[in-house]
C-alpha positions as CSV (number, residue, x, y, z in Angstrom):
1,X,-2.2,3.6,8.0
2,X,-0.3,2.8,11.3
3,X,0.2,-0.9,11.9
4,X,1.2,-2.7,15.1
5,X,2.7,-6.1,15.1
6,X,2.9,-7.7,18.6
7,X,5.1,-10.7,19.3
8,X,2.9,-13.3,21.2
9,X,5.6,-15.9,21.6
10,X,9.3,-16.5,20.9
11,X,12.5,-14.7,21.9
12,X,11.0,-11.2,21.5
13,X,7.7,-12.1,23.4
14,X,5.8,-8.9,24.3
15,X,7.7,-6.7,21.8
16,X,5.5,-4.4,19.6
17,X,6.7,-3.2,16.2
18,X,5.0,-0.3,14.6
19,X,5.2,0.8,11.0
20,X,3.3,2.7,8.4
21,X,4.7,1.2,5.2
22,X,5.3,-2.3,3.9
23,X,7.5,-4.3,6.3
24,X,10.0,-7.1,5.6
25,X,10.5,-10.0,8.0
26,X,13.8,-11.8,8.0
27,X,17.3,-12.2,9.5
28,X,19.1,-10.2,6.9
29,X,20.6,-7.1,8.5
30,X,18.8,-4.5,6.5
31,X,15.3,-6.1,7.1
32,X,13.0,-4.5,9.6
33,X,11.9,-7.5,11.7
34,X,14.2,-10.3,12.8
35,X,12.0,-11.9,15.4
36,X,13.8,-15.3,15.8
37,X,16.7,-17.3,14.5
38,X,14.4,-19.9,12.8
39,X,13.3,-17.5,10.1
40,X,15.0,-17.2,6.7
41,X,17.2,-14.2,5.7
42,X,14.3,-13.0,3.6
43,X,11.3,-14.7,5.2
44,X,8.1,-12.8,4.5
45,X,6.6,-9.4,3.8
46,X,3.7,-7.5,5.2
47,X,2.4,-5.3,2.4
48,X,0.3,-2.2,3.0
49,X,-1.7,-1.3,-0.1
50,X,-4.2,1.5,0.6
51,X,-6.7,0.2,3.2
52,X,-5.6,-3.4,2.6
53,X,-2.9,-5.5,4.3
54,X,-1.3,-8.6,2.7
55,X,1.1,-11.3,3.9
56,X,3.4,-13.0,1.5
57,X,6.0,-15.8,2.2
58,X,9.2,-15.3,0.3
59,X,10.0,-19.0,-0.2
60,X,11.2,-19.4,3.3
61,X,12.5,-22.7,4.6
62,X,10.3,-23.0,7.7
63,X,7.3,-21.3,6.2
64,X,4.7,-18.7,7.2
65,X,1.4,-19.9,8.6
66,X,-2.0,-18.3,8.7
67,X,-4.9,-20.3,10.2
68,X,-2.7,-23.4,10.5
69,X,-2.1,-23.4,6.7
70,X,1.2,-22.6,5.0
71,X,1.0,-19.3,3.2
72,X,1.4,-19.7,-0.6
73,X,1.8,-16.5,-2.5
74,X,0.1,-13.2,-1.3
75,X,-2.9,-13.5,1.0
76,X,-5.1,-10.9,2.8
77,X,-4.1,-10.3,6.4
78,X,-7.2,-9.1,8.4
79,X,-7.0,-6.8,11.4
80,X,-6.4,-8.7,14.6
81,X,-5.1,-11.8,12.8
82,X,-2.5,-14.1,14.4
83,X,0.1,-15.8,12.2
84,X,3.4,-17.6,12.6
85,X,6.9,-17.1,11.1
86,X,9.6,-19.5,12.1
87,X,8.7,-20.4,15.7
88,X,7.2,-17.0,16.5
89,X,3.5,-16.1,16.7
90,X,2.6,-12.5,15.8
91,X,-0.7,-10.5,15.9
92,X,-1.3,-7.6,13.5
93,X,-3.6,-4.7,14.3
94,X,-4.3,-1.2,13.0
């Protein structure tokens, strides 16, 4: 599965990341997505598991939000869904 993650707001507004395996979000150098300075070093992960996609917050300081609710644990991430990490809004599609 090929996934696109579009930055809808924040310092990288308009940028589109594409990946076909699970993807880490965070400021730590080896992580794939460092979308703004208000995210934790290890902020969240987008997990691809067969036809399913999941979002998990990794105990970040500023949280990960889906439908205005803070993500606790691992939650399904539907196609076309908008979510927030730090101060950045992202939309996922596949």
